[in-house]
C-alpha positions in Angstrom: -30.0 -37.6 65.0 -29.9 -35.5 61.8 -32.9 -34.3 59.9 -32.1 -36.9 57.2 -32.1 -39.7 59.8 -35.6 -38.7 61.0 -36.8 -38.5 57.4 -35.4 -42.0 56.7 -37.1 -43.3 59.9 -40.4 -41.8 58.7 -39.8 -43.5 55.3 -39.3 -46.9 57.1 -42.5 -46.3 59.1 -44.4 -45.4 55.9 -43.3 -48.6 54.1 -43.8 -50.6 57.3 -40.3 -51.9 57.3 -40.3 -53.2 60.9 -36.7 -54.3 60.8 -35.4 -51.0 59.6 -37.5 -49.2 62.2 -36.3 -51.3 65.0 -32.7 -50.9 64.0 -33.0 -47.1 64.0 -35.0 -46.6 67.2 -32.7 -49.0 69.2 -29.6 -46.9 68.4 -28.0 -45.4 71.4 -28.3 -41.9 69.9 -32.1 -42.1 69.2 -34.4 -39.9 71.2 -38.1 -40.5 71.0 -38.9 -37.0 72.3 -36.9 -35.4 69.6 -38.5 -37.6 66.9 -41.9 -36.7 68.3 -41.1 -33.0 68.1 -40.0 -33.6 64.5 -43.2 -35.4 63.5 -45.3 -32.7 65.3 -43.4 -29.9 63.4 -44.1 -31.7 60.1 -47.7 -32.5 61.0 -47.3 -36.2 60.7 -48.1 -37.4 64.2 -51.8 -38.0 63.8 -51.2 -40.0 60.6 -48.5 -42.1 62.2 -50.8 -43.0 65.0 -53.4 -44.5 62.7 -50.6 -46.0 60.5 -48.9 -47.8 63.5 -51.8 -48.7 65.7 -52.8 -52.3 65.5 -50.1 -53.3 63.0 -46.7 -54.9 63.1 -44.9 -51.6 63.9 -46.7 -51.3 67.2 -44.6 -54.0 68.8 -41.4 -52.2 67.8 -42.3 -48.9 69.4 -42.8 -47.9 73.1 -46.4 -47.7 74.3 -45.8 -44.2 75.7 -44.7 -43.0 72.3 -47.9 -44.3 70.7 -50.0 -42.7 73.5 -48.3 -39.3 72.6 -49.2 -39.8 69.0 -52.7 -40.6 70.0 -53.0 -37.3 71.8 -52.1 -35.5 68.6 -54.6 -37.6 66.6 -57.4 -36.6 69.0 -56.7 -33.0 68.4 -56.5 -33.7 64.6 -60.0 -35.2 64.8 -61.4 -32.3 66.7 -59.9 -29.8 64.3 -61.3 -31.7 61.4 -64.8 -31.5 62.8 -64.5 -27.8 63.3 -63.3 -27.3 59.7 -65.9 -29.5 58.2 -68.7 -27.7 60.0 -67.4 -24.3 58.7 -66.9 -25.6 55.2 -70.5 -26.7 55.1 -71.6 -23.2 56.1 -69.4 -21.6 53.5 -70.7 -23.9 50.8 -74.3 -23.1 51.7 -73.5 -19.3 51.8 -71.8 -19.2 48.5 -74.5 -21.4 46.9 -77.2 -19.0 48.2 -75.2 -16.0 46.7 -74.8 -17.9 43.4 -71.0 -17.7 43.6 -68.8 -20.5 42.5 -66.3 -22.0 45.0 -64.0 -25.0 45.0 -62.8 -26.6 48.3 -59.1 -27.4 48.4 -57.0 -29.9 50.4 -58.2 -30.5 54.0 -60.8 -33.2 54.6 -61.5 -33.4 50.9 -58.0 -34.7 50.0 -58.1 -36.8 53.2 -61.2 -38.5 52.0 -60.1 -39.0 48.4 -56.5 -40.0 49.0 -56.1 -41.1 52.6 -59.3 -43.1 52.9 -61.0 -41.0 55.6 -61.4 -37.4 56.8 -59.6 -37.9 60.1 -56.4 -39.5 58.6 -54.7 -36.2 57.5 -53.7 -33.2 59.5 -55.0 -29.8 58.4 -55.4 -26.5 60.2 -57.6 -24.3 58.0 -60.2 -24.1 55.2 -58.9 -23.4 51.7 -61.3 -22.3 49.0 -60.8 -21.2 45.4 -63.0 -18.5 43.8 -62.9 -16.5 40.5 -60.6 -13.5 40.8 -63.5 -11.1 39.9 -65.5 -12.5 42.8 -63.0 -11.4 45.5 -65.0 -8.4 46.7 -68.3 -10.4 47.0 -66.4 -13.3 48.7 -64.8 -10.9 51.1 -68.2 -9.6 52.1 -69.7 -13.0 52.5 -66.9 -14.1 54.7 -67.1 -11.0 56.9 -70.9 -11.6 57.3 -70.0 -15.1 58.5 -67.7 -13.6 61.2 -64.3 -13.9 59.5 -61.8 -11.1 59.7 -59.2 -10.6 57.0 -55.6 -10.7 58.3 -53.9 -9.8 55.0 -53.2 -6.2 54.3 -53.6 -4.5 51.0 -50.3 -3.0 49.7 -50.7 -0.3 47.0 -53.9 -1.7 45.5 -56.1 -4.7 45.2 -54.9 -5.3 41.7 -51.3 -5.3 42.7 -52.0 -7.8 45.5 -53.8 -10.2 43.3 -51.0 -10.0 40.7 -48.2 -10.9 43.2 -50.0 -13.2 45.6 -52.5 -16.0 45.4 -54.5 -15.9 48.6 -55.8 -13.6 51.4 -55.7 -15.0 55.0 -58.8 -14.8 57.2 -59.7 -16.1 60.7 -62.6 -16.2 63.1 -63.0 -17.1 66.7 -65.1 -20.3 66.9 -64.7 -21.3 70.6 -64.0 -20.0 74.0 -60.6 -19.9 75.8 -61.3 -23.1 77.7 -60.5 -25.1 74.6 -57.0 -25.7 73.2 -55.6 -22.8 71.3 -55.6 -24.8 68.1 -59.4 -24.8 68.2 -60.1 -21.2 69.5 -59.7 -19.7 66.0 -60.4 -21.1 62.6 -58.3 -20.0 59.7 -59.3 -19.7 56.1 -57.3 -19.1 52.9 -59.2 -17.4 50.1 -57.5 -18.4 46.8 -58.0 -16.9 43.4 -55.0 -18.8 42.0 -53.4 -22.1 43.0 -50.0 -20.3 43.1 -48.7 -17.1 41.8 -45.6 -16.6 39.7 -45.1 -14.8 36.3 -43.9 -18.1 34.6 -47.0 -20.1 35.5 -49.6 -20.7 32.7 -52.3 -22.6 34.5 -55.6 -22.6 32.5 -58.2 -21.7 35.1 -61.1 -22.2 32.6 -60.0 -25.8 32.4 -59.5 -26.1 36.2 -63.1 -24.9 36.8 -64.5 -27.0 33.9 -62.9 -30.2 35.2 -64.0 -29.7 38.8 -65.1 -32.8 40.7 -67.3 -33.5 43.7 -66.6 -35.0 47.1 -69.3 -36.3 49.4 -68.6 -35.9 53.1 -71.1 -36.7 55.8 -74.0 -36.5 53.4 -73.0 -33.2 51.8 -71.6 -32.6 48.4 -68.7 -30.3 48.1 -67.2 -29.0 44.8 -63.5 -29.8 44.6 -60.5 -29.8 42.2 -60.2 -32.7 39.8 -57.7 -35.4 40.9 -55.3 -34.2 38.2 -55.3 -30.6 39.5 -55.3 -31.6 43.2 -52.0 -33.4 42.3 -50.8 -30.3 40.4 -51.6 -28.0 43.3 -49.8 -30.2 45.8 -46.7 -30.4 43.6 -46.6 -26.6 43.3 -47.1 -26.3 47.0 -44.2 -28.5 47.8 -42.0 -26.7 45.2 -42.7 -23.2 46.6 -42.3 -24.3 50.2 -38.9 -25.9 49.4 -37.9 -22.6 47.7 -38.9 -20.6 50.8 -37.3 -23.1 53.2 -40.6 -23.8 55.0 -41.4 -27.3 53.7 -43.2 -29.7 55.9 -43.1 -33.4 55.2 -46.9 -33.5 55.3 -46.7 -32.1 51.7 -44.5 -35.0 50.6 -46.8 -37.4 52.4 -49.8 -35.9 50.5 -48.0 -36.5 47.2 -47.2 -40.1 48.3 -50.8 -40.8 49.1 -52.0 -39.2 45.9 -49.6 -41.4 43.9 -51.0 -44.5 45.6 -54.3 -43.6 44.0 -53.3 -42.2 40.6 -50.1 -43.9 39.6 -51.7 -47.2 38.3 -54.3 -45.3 36.2 -52.6 -42.0 35.1 -51.2 -41.6 31.6 -48.1 -39.8 32.7 -47.0 -38.9 29.2 -50.2 -37.0 28.6 -50.0 -35.5 32.1 -46.5 -34.2 31.5 -47.5 -32.8 28.1 -50.2 -30.7 29.8 -47.8 -29.5 32.4 -45.3 -28.4 29.7 -48.1 -26.2 28.3 -48.4 -24.7 31.8 -44.6 -24.1 32.1 -44.3 -26.4 35.1 -43.1 -29.7 33.6 -39.6 -29.2 35.0 -41.0 -28.4 38.4 -43.2 -31.6 38.3 -40.3 -33.9 37.4 -37.9 -32.5 40.0 -40.4 -32.4 42.9 -41.4 -36.1 42.1 -37.7 -37.0 41.9 -37.0 -35.4 45.4 -40.0 -37.3 46.8 -38.9 -40.6 45.4 -35.3 -40.3 46.8 -36.1 -38.8 50.2 -38.9 -41.2 51.0 -37.3 -44.1 49.1 -40.5 -45.0 47.2 -39.4 -45.1 43.5 -40.2 -48.8 43.3 -43.7 -48.2 44.7 -44.8 -46.0 41.8 -43.4 -47.5 38.6 -45.5 -45.4 36.3 -44.3 -42.0 37.4 -40.9 -43.3 38.2 -40.5 -44.4 34.5 -41.6 -40.9 33.4 -38.9 -39.3 35.6 -36.3 -41.7 34.3 -37.3 -40.9 30.7 -36.6 -37.2 31.4 -33.5 -37.7 33.6 -31.7 -34.9 31.7 -34.3 -32.5 33.3 -33.4 -33.5 36.9 -31.2 -30.8 38.5 -29.9 -32.6 41.5 -28.1 -36.0 41.1 -26.8 -36.3 44.6 -29.3 -37.7 47.1 -27.7 -35.7 50.0 -28.4 -32.5 48.1 -32.1 -33.6 47.8 -32.3 -34.1 51.6 -30.7 -30.6 52.1 -33.8 -29.2 50.4 -35.9 -30.4 53.3 -34.0 -28.8 56.1 -36.4 -25.8 56.6 -34.1 -22.8 56.3 -35.5 -19.5 55.0 -32.0 -18.4 54.2 -31.0 -21.4 52.1 -29.3 -20.4 48.9 -29.2 -24.1 48.0 -33.0 -24.2 47.9 -33.4 -20.9 46.0 -30.8 -21.8 43.3 -32.6 -25.2 42.8 -36.0 -23.4 42.5 -34.9 -20.6 40.2 -33.2 -23.1 37.9 -36.6 -24.7 37.3 -38.5 -21.6 36.4 -38.9 -21.3 32.7 -37.3 -17.8 32.7 -33.9 -16.3 33.0 -32.5 -16.5 36.5 -32.1 -12.7 36.8 -35.7 -12.1 35.8 -37.0 -14.7 38.2 -34.9 -13.2 41.0 -36.3 -9.7 40.2 -39.8 -11.1 40.4 -39.1 -12.6 43.8 -37.7 -9.3 45.1 -40.6 -7.2 43.6 -43.3 -9.6 44.9 -41.8 -10.0 48.4 -43.5 -6.9 50.0 -46.8 -8.1 48.7 -46.3 -11.6 50.0 -45.2 -10.2 53.4 -48.4 -8.0 53.6 -50.6 -11.0 52.7 -49.0 -13.8 54.7 -46.3 -12.9 57.2 -48.1 -13.3 60.6 -45.1 -12.0 62.6 -45.1 -8.8 60.5 -48.9 -8.4 60.8 -48.8 -8.9 64.6 -46.0 -6.3 64.9 -48.2 -3.8 63.0 -51.0 -4.6 65.4 -48.8 -3.4 68.3 -47.9 -0.1 66.7 
C-alpha cells in the first residue's frame, strides 16, 4: 500500500469509521506488518492502542495486531515515567538556581490535549529558557549528569542565531533495559524555532505562560495559544526538511479538539500576521484538514482557512499528501515552504544554505557520531 493509503487508514481509525477501516484492512494488498511499521515510524502505535482498545474498532482488527500495539504502548508508558521523573528534577534545579524555565510538549501536552500523560508518544525532555541563561543552564544540566551532543561552530552567538536548540543526553539506566530507556535526551530551547523571517514576541510568550499539574507537581508551560503555534511551526519545518512524522499532525488534531470551540480565530490569525507566520498557519492547517479528512470536525478554524483561501498554496489534495512522504531531497516540499516565508525566495534559500552547517553541528546525529570515530 502507498503512504497515502496508510494515512487514509489512520484517518479512518482516528474518526472511528469502522466500515472504512474494515474495507481497507480486508483488501488483498493490505499487510498489517507494514502498517505496524508505518505507525511505529510515525510514533502513533501507543496512541492507537488506547484509541482502539475496548471500542468498536477492536472487533475489526486482529487480536495479534492489537497485542503488538500494546507492546509499543507499554514502552511509551515506561518512557513517560522516565521523562517525568527527570523533568521534576530539572524543575527543582532551575527553581533553586532562580532561573526561569518552561516545559514544552511531552507529558504536558499529553495531559492538556490528550487527556492523560500516557496517551502520547514522546522521547525526550524539551525546555525553553531565556537566551542569556544558556551558559547557566548548560552548567546546571552538566551537574545533573547531562552531556551536550551539539557542537559549537564558529561561536556561541553564531549558533544561537542560526539554530534554536542544543541537544543533550544522559545515561539513566543499565544495558539490561531496552535501548529506548538507557539514555534520556533533552532539547534546550532558547527559541521555539529559528528563521530570519520569524517575529515571535518572547516577552509575550513568557508573560502568558501557563501551569500544568502532573502527579502533584506544578510545571510552568507554554500557554495553549503558543503550544499550538509551536506545534504548527514544528510541522511546517519538518515538512520542509522532509522528516515529518504524523505524530505532529495528530498533536494538532488533538489540540484543535480542545481549542476550536473556544478560540477567536480572527484574533489568533491577526497575532500570527504580526509574527510573520499567518501564511504558514493557514497552509499547515489546510494540509492537516485534507490529509486527515477532518475539516468538518473543526468548523471554526475551517471557516478561517476558507476565508483566506487565496493564501493556500496547494489546491490538489494529492500534492498535500506528497508533503508527508518523508524525503530529505524533496524539492516539492522545499518549494512549498519557501513560498510561505515572508521574504524573497532567493533570500530564504540563502538563509537555508548559510544556516545549514550550524544546524548540522547542532542536530545531525550521524555527523556527530562520525566525528566521534575520528
